[in-house]
C-alpha positions as CSV (number, residue, x, y, z in Angstrom):
1,X,0.0,0.0,0.0
2,X,1.1,3.6,-0.7
3,X,0.9,6.4,1.8
4,X,-2.3,7.7,0.1
5,X,-5.4,5.7,0.6
6,X,-7.1,7.4,-2.4
7,X,-4.2,6.4,-4.6
8,X,-4.6,2.8,-3.3
9,X,-8.3,2.9,-4.0
10,X,-7.7,4.2,-7.6
11,X,-5.1,1.5,-8.2
12,X,-7.4,-1.2,-6.9
13,X,-5.2,-2.0,-3.9
14,X,-7.8,-0.9,-1.3
15,X,-11.5,-1.7,-1.3
16,X,-14.0,0.9,-2.4
17,X,-17.7,1.1,-3.4
18,X,-17.0,2.7,-6.8
19,X,-19.7,4.9,-8.4
20,X,-17.8,6.2,-11.4
21,X,-14.3,6.0,-12.9
22,X,-12.6,7.3,-16.0
23,X,-8.9,8.2,-16.9
24,X,-9.0,11.5,-14.9
25,X,-11.6,11.2,-12.1
26,X,-13.3,8.6,-10.0
27,X,-16.2,8.7,-7.5
28,X,-16.7,6.4,-4.6
29,X,-18.7,6.1,-1.4
30,X,-17.0,7.5,1.7
31,X,-16.5,5.1,4.6
32,X,-17.6,7.9,7.0
33,X,-20.8,9.3,5.5
34,X,-22.7,12.2,6.9
35,X,-25.8,10.8,5.2
36,X,-26.5,7.9,2.9
37,X,-25.3,8.7,-0.6
38,X,-22.2,10.8,0.6
39,X,-19.8,10.4,-2.3
40,X,-16.2,11.5,-2.8
41,X,-15.0,12.7,-6.2
42,X,-11.2,12.5,-6.7
43,X,-8.7,13.0,-9.5
44,X,-7.1,9.8,-10.5
45,X,-3.7,11.5,-10.5
46,X,-2.4,12.4,-7.1
47,X,-2.8,16.1,-6.3
48,X,-2.5,17.1,-2.7
49,X,-4.6,20.3,-3.2
50,X,-7.1,21.7,-5.6
51,X,-4.5,24.5,-6.3
52,X,-1.9,21.9,-7.4
53,X,-4.3,20.6,-10.2
54,X,-4.2,21.7,-13.8
55,X,-7.3,23.4,-15.0
56,X,-8.3,20.5,-17.4
57,X,-8.3,18.0,-14.5
58,X,-10.1,20.5,-12.3
59,X,-12.8,21.1,-14.9
60,X,-13.3,17.3,-15.3
61,X,-13.5,17.0,-11.5
62,X,-16.3,19.5,-11.3
63,X,-18.1,18.1,-14.4
64,X,-18.2,14.6,-12.8
65,X,-19.2,16.2,-9.5
66,X,-22.2,17.8,-11.2
67,X,-23.1,14.5,-12.9
68,X,-22.9,12.5,-9.7
69,X,-24.9,15.2,-7.9
70,X,-27.7,14.9,-10.6
71,X,-27.6,11.1,-10.3
72,X,-27.9,11.4,-6.5
73,X,-31.0,13.6,-7.0
74,X,-32.5,10.9,-9.3
75,X,-31.4,7.9,-7.2
76,X,-34.3,7.6,-4.8
77,X,-32.0,8.3,-1.8
78,X,-33.3,11.0,0.6
79,X,-31.9,14.2,-0.8
80,X,-33.7,17.5,-0.3
81,X,-30.5,19.5,-0.9
82,X,-26.8,19.1,-1.4
83,X,-23.6,20.4,0.1
84,X,-20.3,20.3,-1.8
85,X,-17.3,20.4,0.4
86,X,-13.6,20.6,-0.5
87,X,-11.0,21.0,2.2
88,X,-7.5,22.2,1.2
89,X,-5.0,22.0,4.0
90,X,-5.1,20.7,7.5
91,X,-6.4,24.0,8.9
92,X,-9.4,23.6,6.5
93,X,-10.1,20.1,7.8
94,X,-8.4,18.2,5.0
95,X,-7.6,14.8,6.5
96,X,-6.7,12.8,3.3
97,X,-4.1,14.8,1.4
98,X,-5.3,13.9,-2.0
99,X,-7.7,16.6,-3.5
100,X,-11.3,15.5,-3.3
101,X,-14.8,16.9,-3.3
102,X,-17.5,15.6,-1.0
103,X,-21.1,15.5,-2.3
104,X,-23.3,15.3,0.8
105,X,-27.0,14.7,0.4
106,X,-29.0,16.8,2.8
107,X,-32.5,16.6,4.3
108,X,-34.4,18.4,7.0
109,X,-33.5,17.2,10.5
110,X,-30.4,15.2,9.3
111,X,-28.4,16.7,12.2
112,X,-25.5,18.1,10.1
113,X,-24.7,21.7,10.7
114,X,-22.0,24.2,9.8
115,X,-21.4,26.5,12.8
116,X,-19.7,29.7,11.7
117,X,-19.5,33.2,12.9
118,X,-20.3,35.4,10.0
119,X,-18.3,38.6,9.7
120,X,-19.4,41.8,8.1
121,X,-16.3,43.7,7.0
122,X,-16.7,47.3,5.7
123,X,-17.1,47.7,1.9
124,X,-13.6,49.3,1.7
125,X,-12.0,46.1,3.1
126,X,-13.9,44.0,0.5
127,X,-12.9,46.3,-2.3
128,X,-9.2,46.1,-1.2
129,X,-9.3,42.3,-1.1
130,X,-11.0,42.3,-4.6
131,X,-8.1,44.4,-5.9
132,X,-5.5,42.0,-4.4
133,X,-7.3,39.0,-6.0
134,X,-7.6,40.8,-9.4
135,X,-3.9,41.6,-9.3
136,X,-3.0,37.9,-8.4
137,X,-5.2,36.8,-11.4
138,X,-3.5,39.2,-13.7
139,X,-0.1,38.1,-12.5
140,X,-1.1,34.6,-13.7
141,X,-2.2,35.9,-17.1
142,X,-5.9,35.9,-16.6
143,X,-7.0,39.5,-17.3
144,X,-8.4,38.7,-20.7
145,X,-11.8,37.6,-19.5
146,X,-12.0,39.5,-16.3
147,X,-15.0,41.8,-16.5
148,X,-14.5,43.2,-13.0
149,X,-14.8,46.9,-12.7
150,X,-11.3,48.4,-12.5
151,X,-10.7,51.3,-10.1
């Protein structure tokens, strides 16, 4: 076995209840579901983080996520809503360091909650953060399709 359980699952070296697999992405049931139907979508190539992934693989990851989410809605499993969750880094609760998206079916009274303290920063702070992000995008060569209002 390797040091990555998801790589072992993809290679067929560890058991999994597989939902979908192609050359770039696979989907399988998590062994610790929040609700029945909780699926993990993972790239078949090892990427520790979403931000390590090339855009083609990322696009395929999200396309398969959308397809599995639609299948979950049609499956007959209890699913009044969905949460998608991607954790990047230990501080964000990533516990398996192979990028993955959780599709979590939700229903009233399921007991799952996100407890957060919402902050309401002033508009000036939001504007400054937007400028920093636009500059970071432009530094990566992405201004061509950015329709954000420039100051």
